[in-house]
Phi, psi and omega in degrees: 000138181291152180261114181256015186301319184258016184299316180301319180295319181295320179295323180294316179297317179298321180295320179294318182293329183264001181284143177293133183253068177282133183300134180080351180272151178286134179296131181294133180272134182292148174257110183279151177295149180294130178249123180257126179258120181264125181292153177298152181302141180297145179291139179298138178308148190304318187255003184249134176247136179265336184229163177212145177258007185264322188290334182229008182071001170219160183298122183216154175297134180300328181293343179267357183263117183278060182191156179288131177228127175246136180236122176256109186273165182300325180299320179289320178301315181290322181298324182268357189051048179273089187278341177250146180304320182297330177287321177296323183286351175296344178279000183260126179292142177079006181243132177230152179270130182250157172283143179300137183254145175057237182271012184269136167229164184100190183299129179229123193227141171246129184232118183054037175088002181233144180299136179236033185299323183258012184256043178253137184224159173229122182051039173086355180246147186301136179211075194252021177295156183265102174200172179268112185282127177268160182261006187296336182247010186260127175281320177193163177241128180247135180238116175262124189255146180098162183305126190219037180293341178299332180259328193234002176078214188302150181082223178050039182288304177279348182136192180225153174250118184239110177272143178252116184285151174291136185229162179299150179242118181294137173076017182220130175249136183202161175204134177224131177234128179250137176232119184237135174227141182208183177305158179062035175054044179280122179228130183210138177226134175228154178227136174225108184222143179207156178199169173258138179276326173202194183292347186242351185229130174231148181230160178209145178227125170246135182220154185216140166219128180224132177226107189219139167272196186210161172293343175277131180304138173065012177265151175199162173220109173255120187217139172219155181197156174226145179219079176281153177209154179218139176241132182239118173273097184292313171221181179293342181248003185224131177216157181227129177242126179247130182229143176226134172238125171231123182223133176235148182214141173234116186212198188237132172280115188230125180267000178077217181262149177284156173276130181231117181056040172088002180219161175303137183307123181269171182058023175242124177304137187293347179277351185297133182252131185255005180270206182249120194294335178255022188215070189236044185292123169198113181230147176230139177223108189238132174226126179229119180246133186225140173234125180241118183247128178238138175217134178253109177292324178200183178292344183257340192228127181215163179224146177225127177240130179239124175243136182219137171238129179235135178232116186236126177231128176224141178217133184201158175245113187264152163234142179226151180281145176246217184289149175267133168263102190274101176234032181076231184294341181258017182300148177234159177234133178288155178226149171237157180219145179211145171267129185223151170213150182209076174294144181219138175232134179237147165221126178227142175223125178226142182236124182241124174256135177237126183233113180250106182209134178302142179235122183057031179084004181245146177299140186208137175236121182249128175243131174213156182181189183214156179219138171229146181199152176228143176224131176241127185226127178243137177225120177234141182214136177228127183278141167282160179242161177056045178279122185283153171287171182218152179296138178289317188258349178220066186288119174232104188267142171294161182298324183204167177295327180100216187297338182275002183289139176279113183256338180210184184255028172274164177078212185276124178256150175279324181214138174205094183221154178234128181236130176240140178232156177221134179237130171231126186214152172225148184211157177215138182215134183231132175247113188245126180269100182295312171220172177302341181261341186239129179230135181247132177241131179209147178182175178206162177225143177242121181247140164242113184240120181240140179225139176230135181239130176247106179267112185282353179257339184209108181297339178294341179260016170280100193233160177225153177210129179236133181234133172238119195217130167269142179228093180278162177204144176212154179202154180230130181241132177241122182235082184294333176222174182281358180248001179223145180216128180236145186214160169228138179217154174224125180222161183230163174205169180218149180236100177287163183298328183263023182305321181250031173067036181218113176249150175221165179297338181284337188237348190298330184264004183278147168289166180289154171291148182244140182227152174218148180235120174253130188211138169235145183196173180222148176227116187239142176245137179234164176054051179058038176084007181279341180226133179241144175235136180230151176207144181211139169247133184214159168230118178249122191226130171261114191271341182219060182295148176293134180209166183298142175281117182295344182259353181208107185295346182275329188262167172238157178228162179266073184232005180268174179209133175232150184209141171233120170258137186206161173232130178233137180231148179211152178216128183210138177134216182248121172287318175218164175306131179077002180243104182261148183215139168226120183221135178222154177211143177224135171244113186237135173238096186251126188217144168275103187284321184215134179196143172264352186283140174237144177226153181271125180291138181285346179263309183277334186075008182258150177279129183228147175284145177281347182297130180088356182279152173282140182297152184289139171064038179233098176290144177296317180239136175204155180180167179219137171235124177226129183218147177223151181221133177271101179297316174225174176302337182265322189258131179229133177233155180184185179167185182185181181226138177249122188238143172205134175280175181298152178211159181273139181257358179227161188286340179257013170059041174256345182246126184239133170262128184292154175289164182204162171224117181252128182253127176242162179214158178212150171219139184221148176239120187251134171228173185299319187250001178201157171232148169236125185228133176245133177238136175241128181253141178053059186305327181268003177054048179274139174278128181209168182234123184284323184201171180185178176226191183298332185238002186213153177222134181259115182287152176273170186292138175279186177306124182198171182211164177218147177238129184238132170252124181242119178261134187231142175227000000 
């Protein structure tokens, strides 16, 4: 390509040399060619995202994706001081945080009425270990809603949560350090620094240290982590990004308050702890290593390979609530305790090819690829004995269980099993532009999923399960103008019996459950793209849910049905210059339509059918509004409200968690090299419960605050 850098100077010299030099005449002044300076592209609004890498497995405009996509950006995370992923995800419509069930600890999520515990990904590859994900290394969190096995394989019924890790930035050096102090002796420090080592290599380091108590008695969270990364531009068309996450945590297994007569025990201060004050073992040790390789064969054809190894170790001593002895003010609740550990190792490798080439004269993007993966999961549990009951309304716990406490895994175990899974899959997805206004998306994925379970306590539970499954998806997008996009989509997913590493004689021979999502929606841009509005109507249906076999009480059959009908609305971007807004709302009707299964209610003590019951942990109404305004270039104020209507915490709908509205606020002072930010949580000091189960409810944070100093370079 020719170099035109000095063209204006050359033209000026030429004009001077060729000008007539008449004595006494004024030298003719050259007329330079018009030079147009194009301003840099405007910065994307703080809370609005224009693209997503989750909906199509490659970076695409959200308006081109025929499915609901929510993006929680770093700016919103920082504004709310959302230090845990589950707090950031509260900004997503149709998503609720659940209490961990059974042997599960770590992030537990319900999406569109269905559990999404194993549907967590990082940069598009599975990352489903059980731990509490921090946001210190996360650039943004993307949530794709609706059945999505065409992209992600098993699970993904209500959708998937895909975090995008912070990565090196070529040609830019920066450093940010945050120091936060708050109520309950909350102390937290994070570092985000990056630079280029030369023209081809850039590095970045994210680091975290947190030492915090809690409004809950005897609770604490000590957490530290590092997330270094390096990007290498091997050639102009080839690059390699290496990422490592190591995070450790020492915290408390806490069941919250007991359920009494179908509601969280009242007249009990929310800080009361029902566990054992000298017996609060809960540790997590997580390491995730990722390599992302990109190569562009041409401007039309590229490949991306992602390899990931995950090593997750958790060990904890749990206590759980049992039956209530209801004697009024002197009522007691039984407790159980167990020592548990569940190491898990994952390896996944996926290769995605993207081919952009007109077909029959129309724009066309073809995606195809393959995925292989292995997961090894061990679960061991040993029960303590002689665990005493405790008063419901005046809990005074002994320091420890005593001689009956399970201290190691010798002797008699309650559970000792090893489960290994293997996934081999291939997929193809095509986005075809019928006209500039109409786009068709269609594709399918074929999975072979194998699971083997070795039960070291009972050879009868040495089981296997193999699934071979097609997962089709199709969608149609209509874009009559450049500011509006309307779509219809149909997608499917499947849930094998060993999806969460647990096989039983009742389920090992069953085919997977099948799900489908029907959805229509619109995505609109206003104010030259500075504000976006989204809306979707959907029906998400599980057509053959596992349920009790009416002819054999030991077995299960695929004869049940679950369904969620819903409406989701969203608004994100700038209402006016300097006025940012993120708002979401969900109306969900989640129901067990058909079931042979019966369960005994913890309140009534009666056996009840699940048929006709509302799904667990699904409020009919929920939403979040968060807004900030820059009064001056230095001063920013804002706040918001988190809303949820009442919802059932048990499958037979005898336990209810009340609805709530929590108001938060923030004020910040910005300078070139530092920020000072104050956050207030639960400004009105309302008592509320974030999540729960049939016997327990976890209270939300009371009125409290945090102050953050952010140093920037």
